C-alpha positions as CSV (number, residue, x, y, z in Angstrom):
1,M,110.1,73.1,-3.0
2,S,110.4,76.5,-4.7
3,D,109.8,74.9,-8.1
4,V,106.5,73.6,-6.9
5,F,105.3,76.8,-5.2
6,H,106.9,79.3,-7.6
7,G,107.6,81.5,-4.7
8,I,109.9,82.1,-1.7
9,C,110.8,79.4,0.7
10,R,112.4,79.8,4.1
11,E,113.7,77.5,6.8
12,G,111.6,77.3,9.9
13,Y,112.3,77.9,13.5
14,N,111.9,76.2,16.8
15,E,110.3,78.4,19.4
16,E,110.6,77.3,23.0
17,K,108.6,78.9,25.8
18,R,109.5,78.1,29.4
19,L,107.2,78.1,32.3
20,G,108.1,79.3,35.8
21,D,108.8,75.7,37.0
22,G,111.2,75.0,34.1
23,A,108.7,73.1,32.0
24,R,108.5,74.0,28.4
25,W,106.0,74.3,25.6
26,E,107.4,74.0,22.1
27,E,106.1,75.0,18.8
28,Q,108.1,73.8,15.8
29,L,107.9,75.2,12.3
30,Y,110.2,73.5,9.9
31,G,109.6,75.9,7.0
32,Y,107.2,78.0,5.0
33,C,106.7,79.0,1.4
34,Y,105.1,82.2,0.1
35,Q,103.4,81.6,-3.2
36,D,103.2,84.4,-5.7
37,S,101.1,82.6,-8.3
38,N,98.6,84.7,-10.1
39,D,96.1,81.9,-9.8
40,I,96.2,81.8,-6.0
41,P,97.5,85.2,-4.7
42,D,98.8,85.8,-1.2
43,T,99.1,82.1,-0.2
44,L,101.4,81.0,2.6
45,T,102.1,77.3,3.1
46,A,103.5,76.1,6.4
47,I,105.5,72.9,6.9
48,T,105.1,71.9,10.6
49,E,106.0,69.2,12.9
50,L,104.3,65.8,12.3
51,G,103.1,63.8,15.2
52,S,101.3,60.5,15.7
53,P,97.5,60.7,15.9
54,L,96.1,60.3,19.3
55,E,94.4,56.9,19.7
56,M,92.8,56.6,23.1
57,I,92.4,52.8,22.9
58,Q,96.1,52.4,22.2
59,L,97.0,54.8,25.0
60,L,95.0,52.7,27.5
61,Q,97.2,49.7,26.6
62,T,100.5,51.6,27.3
63,S,102.3,51.9,30.6
64,W,101.1,54.2,33.3
65,E,104.4,56.1,33.0
66,D,103.7,57.0,29.4
67,R,100.1,57.8,30.1
68,F,101.2,60.1,32.9
69,R,103.6,61.8,30.5
70,I,100.7,62.6,28.2
71,C,98.7,64.2,31.0
72,L,101.7,66.1,32.3
73,S,102.5,67.5,28.9
74,L,98.8,68.5,28.4
75,V,98.8,70.3,31.8
76,R,102.0,72.1,30.9
77,L,100.4,73.2,27.6
78,L,97.3,74.4,29.4
79,H,99.4,76.3,32.0
80,Y,101.1,78.1,29.1
81,L,97.7,78.9,27.4
82,A,96.3,80.3,30.7
83,H,99.3,82.7,31.0
84,S,100.1,83.4,27.4
85,P,101.3,86.8,26.2
86,L,97.9,87.1,24.4
87,G,96.0,86.5,27.6
88,S,94.1,83.3,28.6
89,V,93.5,81.1,25.6
90,T,90.8,78.5,25.4
91,L,90.5,75.6,23.0
92,L,86.9,75.6,21.9
93,D,87.4,72.2,20.1
94,F,89.1,70.0,22.7
95,R,88.5,66.6,21.2
96,P,91.5,64.2,21.2
97,R,91.7,64.4,17.4
98,Q,92.9,68.0,17.8
99,F,96.2,66.7,19.4
100,V,99.1,64.6,18.3
101,I,101.9,62.8,20.2
102,V,105.5,63.9,19.4
103,D,108.3,62.1,21.2
104,G,105.9,60.9,23.9
105,E,104.4,64.3,24.6
106,L,101.0,65.8,23.7
107,K,100.9,68.8,21.3
108,V,97.9,70.7,19.9
109,T,97.7,70.8,16.1
110,D,94.7,72.9,15.3
111,L,94.4,76.4,16.7
112,D,91.6,77.5,14.4
113,D,89.1,77.2,17.3
114,A,91.3,78.9,19.9
115,S,89.9,82.1,21.5
116,I,91.3,84.7,23.9
117,E,87.9,86.3,24.5
118,E,86.7,86.0,28.1
119,S,82.9,86.1,28.3
120,S,81.4,89.4,29.5
121,C,78.8,89.3,32.3
122,T,76.5,91.3,34.5
123,S,75.8,88.5,37.0
124,N,77.0,85.0,37.9
125,S,74.2,83.5,35.8
126,D,75.9,84.9,32.7
127,C,78.9,82.7,33.5
128,F,77.3,79.4,32.7
129,M,79.4,76.5,31.3
130,E,77.6,73.5,29.9
131,F,79.1,70.1,29.4
132,P,77.4,66.8,28.6
133,A,77.6,65.4,32.1
134,R,78.1,68.6,34.2
135,N,77.3,72.3,34.3
136,F,79.2,75.0,36.2
137,T,78.5,78.6,37.1
138,L,81.5,80.8,37.6
139,P,81.7,84.1,39.4
140,C,81.3,87.4,37.5
141,S,84.1,89.8,38.3
142,V,83.7,93.5,39.1
143,E,85.2,94.2,35.7
144,G,82.2,92.4,34.1
145,R,84.1,89.3,33.0
146,C,83.6,85.6,33.9
147,Q,86.5,84.7,36.1
148,N,88.9,82.3,34.6
149,M,86.3,80.8,32.2
150,N,88.8,80.1,29.5
151,E,91.2,78.3,31.9
152,K,88.4,76.4,33.6
153,R,86.9,75.2,30.3
154,N,90.3,73.9,29.2
155,L,90.8,72.2,32.5
156,Y,87.4,70.4,32.6
157,N,87.9,69.2,29.1
158,A,91.3,67.8,30.1
159,Y,89.6,66.0,32.9
160,R,86.8,64.5,30.9
161,F,88.8,63.5,27.8
162,F,92.2,62.6,29.4
163,F,92.5,62.5,33.2
164,T,89.7,60.1,34.0
165,Y,91.0,57.5,31.5
166,L,94.8,57.9,31.7
167,L,95.8,59.0,35.2
168,P,94.6,56.5,37.9
169,H,94.6,53.1,36.2
170,S,97.5,50.8,36.9
171,A,99.3,53.6,38.7
172,P,101.7,52.8,41.6
173,P,99.4,52.1,44.6
174,S,101.1,54.7,46.9
175,L,100.5,57.4,44.2
176,R,96.8,56.5,43.8
177,P,95.5,58.8,46.6
178,L,97.2,61.8,45.1
179,L,96.1,61.0,41.6
180,D,92.5,60.4,42.7
181,K,92.7,63.8,44.4
182,I,93.9,65.5,41.2
183,V,91.1,63.8,39.1
184,N,88.4,64.7,41.6
185,A,89.6,68.3,42.1
186,T,89.7,68.9,38.3
187,G,86.4,67.2,37.8
188,E,84.7,69.5,40.3
189,L,86.8,72.5,39.1
190,H,88.0,73.1,42.7
191,W,91.5,73.8,41.4
192,G,92.7,76.1,38.7
193,I,95.5,75.2,36.3
194,D,98.3,76.5,38.6
195,E,97.4,74.1,41.4
196,T,96.8,71.2,39.0
197,A,100.2,71.7,37.3
198,A,101.9,71.9,40.7
199,Q,100.3,68.7,41.9
200,L,101.2,66.8,38.7
201,E,104.8,68.1,39.0
202,R,104.7,66.8,42.6
203,V,103.7,63.3,41.3
204,L,106.5,63.4,38.8
205,N,109.1,64.3,41.5
206,L,107.8,61.5,43.8
207,Y,108.0,59.0,41.0
208,K,111.4,60.0,39.6
209,S,113.1,60.2,43.1
210,G,111.6,57.0,44.4
211,E,110.0,58.7,47.3
212,Y,106.7,57.0,46.5
213,L,108.3,53.8,47.7
214,Q,109.3,55.0,51.1
215,N,106.0,54.2,52.8
216,T,105.8,50.7,51.3
217,T,106.9,47.5,53.0
218,R,109.9,46.2,51.1
219,I,110.7,42.8,52.6
220,S,111.5,40.2,49.9
221,K,109.8,36.9,50.1
222,S,112.6,35.2,48.2
223,E,116.3,35.2,47.8
224,Y,117.9,36.1,44.5
225,R,121.3,35.2,43.0
226,R,123.0,38.1,41.1
227,V,124.6,37.1,37.8
228,P,126.5,40.0,36.2
229,E,126.9,40.4,32.5
230,A,124.2,37.9,31.7
231,F,120.9,37.8,29.9
232,I,118.0,35.3,29.5
233,P,117.0,35.5,25.9
234,D,113.7,33.5,26.1
235,E,111.5,32.3,29.0
236,N,109.1,35.3,28.6
237,Y,105.6,35.7,30.0
238,R,103.2,38.5,29.4
239,C,102.1,41.1,31.9
240,W,100.0,44.3,31.6
241,P,100.9,47.0,31.1
242,S,104.3,46.2,29.5
243,Y,106.7,48.0,27.2
244,H,107.0,44.8,25.2
245,H,104.0,43.1,23.7
246,K,105.5,39.6,23.9
247,G,107.1,39.8,27.3
248,C,107.0,41.5,30.7
249,L,109.1,44.6,30.4
250,L,108.6,47.2,33.1
251,S,110.4,50.2,34.6
252,V,111.8,50.2,38.1
253,F,113.4,52.7,40.4
254,D,116.0,50.2,41.8
255,V,116.7,46.5,42.2
256,N,114.6,46.3,45.3
257,E,111.5,47.4,43.4
258,A,112.3,44.8,40.7
259,I,112.5,42.2,43.4
260,E,109.2,43.4,44.8
261,I,107.6,43.1,41.4
262,C,109.0,39.6,40.7
263,D,107.7,38.5,44.1
264,S,104.2,39.7,43.2
265,Y,104.1,37.5,40.0
266,S,103.8,33.8,40.6
267,Q,105.3,33.0,37.2
268,C,108.3,35.2,37.8
269,K,111.5,33.2,38.4
270,A,114.1,35.8,37.4
271,F,114.6,39.3,36.0
272,V,117.1,41.1,33.8
273,L,118.3,44.6,34.4
274,T,118.9,46.3,31.0
275,N,120.9,49.5,30.2
276,Q,117.8,51.2,28.8
277,T,115.9,53.8,30.7
278,T,112.5,55.6,30.3
279,W,111.9,59.3,30.0
280,T,112.0,59.6,33.8
281,G,115.3,57.9,34.0
282,R,113.9,54.6,35.4
283,Q,115.6,51.4,34.4
284,L,113.8,48.9,32.1
285,V,113.7,45.3,33.4
286,F,112.6,42.1,31.7
287,F,110.8,39.6,34.1
288,K,111.3,36.0,33.2
289,A,109.4,32.7,33.8
290,A,112.6,30.6,34.1
291,S,116.3,30.8,34.0
292,N,117.3,27.6,32.1
293,H,119.3,29.4,29.4
294,I,121.5,32.2,30.6
295,M,123.6,33.9,27.9
296,P,126.5,36.3,28.3
297,D,125.7,40.0,27.8
298,P,128.1,42.8,29.0
299,D,125.2,45.3,29.2
300,K,122.8,43.4,31.4
301,I,122.6,41.9,34.9
302,T,120.4,38.9,35.7
303,Y,118.8,38.1,39.1
304,V,117.7,34.5,39.6
305,K,115.2,33.5,42.3
306,V,116.8,30.7,44.4
307,T,114.1,30.4,47.1
308,D,110.3,30.8,47.2
């Protein structure tokens, strides 16, 4: 690299900032080169983390769990920006193309349009925020600054570009009321980033712990035979959303939830517990349309429906 830039190259660093609730926001710099060429003086080239471009249509086809992760990582980022050492930071260009996905989480790539300036004001009318579908007027503080304008601008953009599309659709039914409340509260700017982050963390805890299943009726319509160390290689059917584009691969909290899901699909005649888990620790399960060919597999457990 130094032969190309004719300068000094250094290894990068990984800076991790932790929020009060234990969440983290990470900025990774892999390296940098200072170029001392006479043709281009005082040039610094940064080598940063490379993520996948954010494609909203593709995201809509992924599982709710992965879409929730995107929204959660975005809120954790906005929480950090609202309480950064520099002050409250707003992203003036909030379009999805300004973000990338790295290991399933959302990260901002372009900070050229970031600002820490809070608008000055003499009255509330000076604190006017205009969006394509909504306008808001925020209070003017006694210090002559529009209260939380940077934070509220980020939050409403998160609502209109991400929350409305990614949060409620195909979510577990028992979580829908809370998710709808989050979407509505951010869309009306009734909440700030602190409350929004706390509510999304609450959704995460309910989902990871299985508490969201406590108020649901879990009486199986069918009986299942447990077949340890077994797998059904074929007999797939498609469901949406699925972790596998040619089959029905979903995450479950426990076997009872897998039984509940299988009972809800008329074509489901068996399911296979794998040893794979999602980012929340939930187990991935293949749902099958038949159980005619069962093969040995020490890492899997098969449940076959014996009564309907």
